[in-house]
C-alpha positions in Angstrom: -55.0 -8.2 -31.3 -57.0 -5.3 -31.6 -60.6 -7.9 -31.6 -58.9 -9.9 -29.1 -58.3 -6.9 -26.7 -61.9 -5.6 -27.0 -63.5 -9.1 -26.5 -61.2 -9.4 -23.3 -62.1 -5.9 -22.3 -66.0 -6.9 -22.6 -65.8 -10.1 -21.0 -64.2 -8.6 -17.9 -66.7 -6.4 -17.6 -69.7 -8.5 -18.3 -68.1 -11.4 -15.6 -68.0 -8.7 -13.0 -71.8 -7.2 -13.9 -72.4 -11.0 -13.6 -70.4 -11.0 -10.3 -72.2 -8.3 -9.3 -76.0 -9.3 -9.7 -75.0 -12.9 -8.3 -73.8 -11.6 -4.8 -76.1 -9.0 -4.5 -79.5 -11.3 -5.2 -77.9 -14.3 -4.3 -80.9 -15.4 -2.0 -82.9 -15.3 -5.4 -80.2 -16.8 -7.6 -78.8 -19.5 -5.6 -80.3 -22.5 -6.5 -80.0 -21.6 -10.3 -75.8 -21.9 -10.0 -76.8 -25.1 -7.3 -74.9 -23.5 -4.3 -77.0 -23.1 -0.7 -74.5 -21.1 1.3 -72.1 -18.5 0.0 -68.8 -18.6 1.5 -65.3 -17.8 1.1 -64.1 -20.3 -1.2 -66.9 -19.2 -3.6 -65.8 -15.9 -3.2 -62.2 -16.0 -3.4 -62.9 -18.1 -6.7 -65.0 -15.6 -8.1 -62.1 -12.9 -7.6 -59.5 -15.0 -8.9 -61.0 -15.7 -12.3 -61.8 -11.7 -12.3 -58.3 -11.5 -11.8 -57.2 -13.5 -14.8 -59.4 -12.0 -16.6 -57.9 -8.5 -16.1 -54.7 -10.0 -16.4 -55.2 -11.1 -20.0 -56.8 -8.1 -20.9 -54.3 -5.8 -19.2 -51.6 -7.9 -21.7 -53.1 -7.6 -24.6 -53.8 -4.2 -23.9 -50.0 -3.6 -23.4 -49.1 -5.8 -26.4 -51.2 -3.8 -28.5 -49.9 -0.6 -27.1 -46.1 -1.4 -27.7 -46.8 -2.4 -31.5 -48.8 0.2 -32.2 -45.6 2.4 -31.0 -43.1 0.7 -32.9 -45.7 1.0 -35.8 -45.5 4.9 -35.3 -41.8 5.0 -34.7 -41.2 3.3 -38.1 -43.9 6.2 -39.8 -42.1 8.7 -38.2 -38.5 7.3 -39.4 -39.8 7.1 -42.7 -41.6 10.6 -43.0 -38.2 12.1 -42.1 -36.7 10.5 -44.9 -39.8 11.9 -47.5 -39.2 15.5 -45.9 -35.1 15.3 -46.8 -35.7 13.8 -50.4 -38.0 16.6 -50.6 -36.0 19.0 -49.6 -32.7 18.2 -51.2 -35.5 18.1 -54.7 -36.2 21.3 -53.9 -34.3 23.8 -56.0 -34.4 26.6 -53.9 -32.4 24.7 -51.4 -29.6 23.8 -54.0 -26.3 25.1 -53.8 -25.7 28.2 -56.1 -22.2 28.0 -58.2 -21.1 31.5 -58.5 -19.7 32.3 -61.9 -16.3 34.6 -60.9 -16.6 36.4 -64.5 -20.2 37.6 -63.8 -19.2 38.6 -60.0 -16.2 40.9 -61.6 -18.7 42.4 -63.7 -21.2 43.3 -61.0 -18.7 44.6 -58.9 -18.9 48.6 -58.2 -16.2 50.6 -59.0 -14.2 52.1 -55.8 -15.4 55.5 -54.7 -13.4 58.8 -54.0 -13.0 57.9 -50.1 -11.5 54.2 -51.2 -8.8 55.7 -53.6 -5.8 55.2 -51.3 -7.4 51.3 -51.1 -6.2 50.8 -47.2 -10.3 49.9 -47.1 -10.3 52.5 -44.3 -12.3 55.7 -44.7 -11.1 58.4 -44.0 -12.0 60.5 -40.0 -14.7 62.7 -40.4 -14.7 65.7 -37.7 -18.2 66.5 -36.3 -18.6 69.9 -34.9 
């Protein structure tokens, strides 16, 4: 599709270039195309052919753009899945199992302020 899109763009540019030369230098090239007079029928037929080529080029471009967007969305979804797998496999992100026996041995003995066991520190008077 990419090649067809570029071919239609080139064909459109070539057609309008030839049309421009044909209409600007009509007096010199009228014998080549077999027309003696520039009529509205000739101009309209040139414009219709140009419009058809333009619409074909536009259609191929839209089709290629939508195809690329779907491909990008698929790749982004794959990328997100791979990042999630990588995150799951990372040892830093694994949940740590807490051993109760080791945590009890690491607790500090209660300080003098916590002797009453209420957990509230006594009030201090500030002078």
